[in-house]
C-alpha positions as CSV (number, residue, x, y, z in Angstrom):
1,M,-61.6,-2.0,-22.1
2,T,-59.1,-2.3,-18.7
3,D,-56.9,-5.1,-18.4
4,P,-58.0,-7.7,-16.3
5,A,-56.6,-7.9,-12.9
6,P,-53.3,-10.0,-12.5
7,S,-53.7,-13.7,-11.4
8,R,-52.6,-14.7,-7.9
9,P,-49.9,-16.5,-9.2
10,R,-48.1,-13.4,-11.1
11,R,-49.1,-11.5,-8.3
12,R,-47.0,-13.6,-6.4
13,V,-43.8,-14.0,-8.9
14,R,-44.1,-10.1,-8.3
15,R,-43.9,-9.9,-4.7
16,V,-41.4,-12.6,-4.3
17,L,-39.2,-10.8,-7.1
18,A,-39.3,-7.6,-5.4
19,W,-38.3,-9.2,-1.7
20,S,-35.4,-11.0,-3.4
21,F,-34.1,-7.9,-5.1
22,G,-35.0,-5.7,-2.1
23,G,-33.0,-8.0,0.2
24,L,-30.2,-8.4,-2.3
25,G,-29.8,-4.7,-2.4
26,A,-30.0,-4.7,1.8
27,L,-27.2,-7.2,2.2
28,V,-25.0,-5.4,-0.4
29,V,-25.7,-2.0,1.7
30,A,-24.5,-4.0,4.4
31,A,-21.9,-5.4,3.1
32,V,-20.3,-2.1,1.9
33,L,-20.9,-0.5,5.5
34,G,-19.3,-3.3,7.4
35,V,-16.3,-3.1,4.9
36,L,-16.5,0.7,5.6
37,I,-16.8,0.7,9.4
38,W,-14.1,-2.2,9.8
39,G,-11.5,0.3,8.0
40,Q,-12.2,2.6,10.5
41,V,-12.1,0.6,13.6
42,G,-8.6,-0.9,15.1
43,V,-6.4,1.7,13.1
44,M,-2.8,0.7,14.0
45,A,-1.5,3.8,15.0
46,A,2.1,5.0,14.8
47,E,4.8,4.8,17.7
48,P,5.2,8.1,19.3
49,E,9.2,8.0,19.6
50,P,10.0,7.1,15.8
51,L,8.1,9.6,14.8
52,A,9.2,12.3,17.1
53,A,12.7,11.1,15.9
54,V,11.3,11.8,12.3
55,R,9.9,15.2,13.0
56,A,12.9,16.2,14.7
57,D,15.2,15.2,11.6
58,D,16.8,18.5,10.1
59,A,17.3,16.3,6.7
60,V,13.8,15.7,6.3
61,T,11.1,17.9,5.5
62,V,7.6,16.4,6.3
63,D,4.5,17.8,5.1
64,E,1.6,16.4,6.0
65,Q,-1.6,17.2,3.3
66,A,-5.2,16.0,3.0
67,G,-4.5,13.3,0.8
68,A,-0.8,12.4,1.5
69,I,2.4,12.9,3.3
70,V,5.3,14.0,1.5
71,L,8.8,13.3,2.8
72,S,11.5,14.9,0.8
73,P,15.0,16.0,1.6
74,A,15.9,18.9,3.1
75,S,18.9,19.7,1.3
76,G,17.2,20.5,-1.9
77,A,14.8,18.9,-4.5
78,S,15.4,15.2,-5.8
79,D,14.8,13.7,-9.3
80,V,13.7,10.4,-7.8
81,G,10.1,9.3,-5.9
82,L,8.4,6.5,-4.4
83,V,4.6,6.9,-3.9
84,F,3.9,4.6,-1.0
85,I,0.6,3.2,-0.3
86,P,0.1,2.0,3.5
87,G,-1.1,-1.7,4.8
88,A,-4.9,-2.0,5.4
89,K,-5.6,-0.1,8.4
90,V,-2.3,1.2,9.5
91,E,-1.8,5.2,9.9
92,P,0.1,6.5,7.0
93,I,2.7,8.5,9.5
94,A,3.6,5.0,10.5
95,Y,5.3,4.6,7.5
96,A,7.8,7.9,8.2
97,A,10.6,6.6,10.3
98,T,11.1,3.4,8.1
99,L,11.0,5.6,4.7
100,S,13.0,8.4,6.3
101,G,16.3,6.3,5.4
102,L,15.5,6.9,1.6
103,V,14.8,10.4,2.1
104,D,18.3,10.6,3.4
105,D,19.6,8.8,0.4
106,G,18.0,11.9,-1.4
107,I,14.8,10.1,-2.6
108,T,11.1,11.7,-2.0
109,V,8.3,9.7,-0.5
110,V,4.8,10.4,-1.2
111,I,3.1,8.4,1.4
112,T,-1.2,8.1,0.4
113,R,-3.8,8.6,2.7
114,P,-5.9,5.8,1.5
115,W,-9.5,6.3,1.9
116,Y,-11.3,4.8,4.7
117,N,-7.6,3.3,5.7
118,L,-8.1,0.7,2.9
119,A,-6.4,0.7,-0.3
120,F,-8.5,-1.4,-2.2
121,L,-11.2,1.6,-2.2
122,D,-8.7,4.3,-3.2
123,P,-9.5,5.3,-6.6
124,R,-7.1,8.2,-6.9
125,P,-4.7,7.3,-10.3
126,L,-0.8,7.7,-9.8
127,D,-0.9,11.2,-10.7
128,A,-2.8,12.1,-8.0
129,F,0.5,12.1,-6.0
130,T,3.1,12.7,-8.2
131,S,1.8,16.0,-8.8
132,L,2.7,16.8,-5.1
133,A,6.6,16.6,-5.9
134,P,6.9,18.1,-9.8
135,E,10.4,18.4,-9.6
136,V,10.4,14.1,-9.6
137,R,11.2,12.8,-13.0
138,T,11.5,9.0,-11.9
139,W,8.9,7.7,-9.9
140,M,8.7,4.5,-8.5
141,V,5.4,3.0,-7.2
142,G,5.0,0.6,-3.9
143,G,3.5,-0.1,-0.9
144,H,3.2,-2.5,2.0
145,S,0.8,-5.8,2.7
146,L,-2.5,-4.6,0.7
147,G,-1.0,-1.6,-0.2
148,G,1.4,-3.4,-2.3
149,V,-1.5,-5.2,-4.0
150,R,-2.8,-1.1,-5.1
151,A,0.6,-0.8,-6.0
152,C,0.9,-3.2,-8.6
153,Q,-2.5,-2.1,-10.4
154,L,-0.9,1.1,-10.7
155,A,2.6,0.1,-11.5
156,T,2.1,0.4,-15.5
157,D,2.0,4.2,-14.8
158,A,5.2,4.3,-13.3
159,D,8.9,3.9,-14.0
160,A,9.4,1.0,-11.5
161,L,7.5,-1.2,-8.8
162,V,8.7,-1.8,-5.2
163,L,6.9,-4.4,-3.2
164,F,7.4,-4.1,0.8
165,A,6.0,-7.7,2.1
166,S,3.6,-7.5,-0.5
167,Y,2.5,-9.8,-3.8
168,C,0.4,-8.9,-6.8
169,A,-2.9,-9.9,-7.6
170,N,-2.8,-8.4,-11.2
171,D,-0.3,-10.2,-14.0
172,L,2.6,-8.0,-14.4
173,S,4.6,-10.4,-16.2
174,A,5.0,-8.9,-19.5
175,T,5.4,-5.3,-18.7
176,G,9.5,-5.8,-18.8
177,L,8.6,-3.1,-15.5
178,P,11.7,-3.2,-13.1
179,V,10.7,-4.8,-9.8
180,L,12.0,-4.9,-6.6
181,S,10.1,-7.3,-3.8
182,I,11.3,-6.9,-0.2
183,G,10.2,-9.6,2.4
184,G,10.7,-10.5,5.8
185,S,12.3,-14.0,7.1
186,E,9.8,-13.9,10.0
187,D,6.7,-12.5,8.2
188,G,3.6,-14.7,9.2
189,L,1.1,-12.6,7.1
190,S,3.0,-12.1,3.4
191,T,4.9,-15.2,4.0
192,P,8.4,-15.9,2.0
193,A,6.1,-18.7,0.5
194,K,3.2,-16.5,-0.5
195,I,5.3,-14.5,-2.4
196,R,7.1,-17.2,-3.8
197,D,4.1,-18.2,-5.0
198,A,2.8,-14.8,-6.8
199,A,6.3,-14.5,-8.4
200,P,4.7,-15.6,-11.8
201,L,2.9,-12.6,-12.5
202,L,5.7,-10.2,-11.7
203,P,8.6,-9.8,-14.9
204,S,11.1,-12.9,-14.8
205,D,13.9,-10.4,-14.0
206,A,11.9,-9.4,-10.8
207,D,14.8,-8.8,-7.8
208,F,13.7,-11.0,-4.5
209,V,15.6,-10.2,-1.5
210,E,14.3,-11.4,2.0
211,I,15.4,-9.2,5.2
212,D,16.7,-11.7,7.7
213,G,14.8,-11.4,10.9
214,A,12.3,-8.9,9.6
215,S,8.4,-9.7,10.3
216,H,5.4,-8.2,8.9
217,A,5.1,-5.0,10.9
218,S,9.1,-4.4,10.8
219,F,7.7,-2.5,7.2
220,G,6.3,0.5,9.6
221,A,6.6,1.7,13.3
222,Y,3.1,0.8,14.6
223,G,3.5,-1.7,16.5
224,P,2.9,-5.8,16.5
225,Q,0.2,-7.0,14.1
226,A,-1.9,-10.3,15.5
227,G,-1.1,-13.1,13.1
228,D,2.6,-12.1,12.9
229,G,5.8,-13.4,13.1
230,T,8.2,-12.4,16.0
231,P,11.1,-9.8,14.8
232,T,14.3,-10.4,15.5
233,I,15.9,-7.4,13.3
234,D,15.6,-3.9,15.4
235,E,13.8,-0.8,13.8
236,A,17.6,1.2,12.9
237,D,18.8,-1.9,11.0
238,M,15.1,-2.2,9.2
239,T,15.1,1.1,8.4
240,R,19.1,1.2,7.4
241,R,18.5,-2.3,5.1
242,V,15.3,-0.8,3.3
243,A,17.3,2.3,2.8
244,E,19.8,0.5,1.2
245,L,17.9,-2.2,-1.1
246,V,15.7,1.0,-2.7
247,T,18.1,3.4,-2.8
248,E,20.5,0.9,-4.7
249,F,17.2,-0.4,-7.0
250,A,16.3,3.1,-7.8
251,A,20.1,4.3,-8.6
252,S,19.9,1.3,-11.6
253,L,16.6,2.9,-13.2
254,P,16.9,4.4,-16.4
255,R,16.8,8.4,-16.4
């Protein structure tokens, strides 16, 4: 004996449910595609002159790989390194000029190439990048802006955390991790107030430094950024100050 045909109300419910789940799926797909497209449009490119200066610097070896850019001292291997995660929609090599001062001080820097130019879409673990410089024994992880948020998520796998115009979204307050947070007085995006408000998510002995005259975009060499403040510090002084702060911090880490 065959089952009776479904009643009209049941058929209507099924149609409504099918339409609802189908519509929700379409919205999710559209949202994902929208994020991926947004990540590829309007990417802030490296300024030619600062980048050319890094490439011409005999003291810095630049190894551009598919997944990352490794900046290392030409004089020989270093035992301290920084995995640096770029901000959203910033060409990774744009940070080479600002971070080159660290390399001059003997620190290896691995600049990641985030998937789709968005760090929060990149699931790779920290060792995907530290493995590119196997001679380094002590690793800091850090990042600029959204890259710093991602660095916070990877921080417990590193020896220390360095935030560049950024702050954490996850709680690291009980980790005992050494942390250096560098901000800018003229930052219109990761403002000094936002960095202060997120400070409870970091260990109580985290070191906070504000560079006078630095804006959000001062931490890279990619030109001005919408919504940012106006910097009053030049690129050479910014590079020197960042190098001083990170090198001093690195020297304090246990080996």
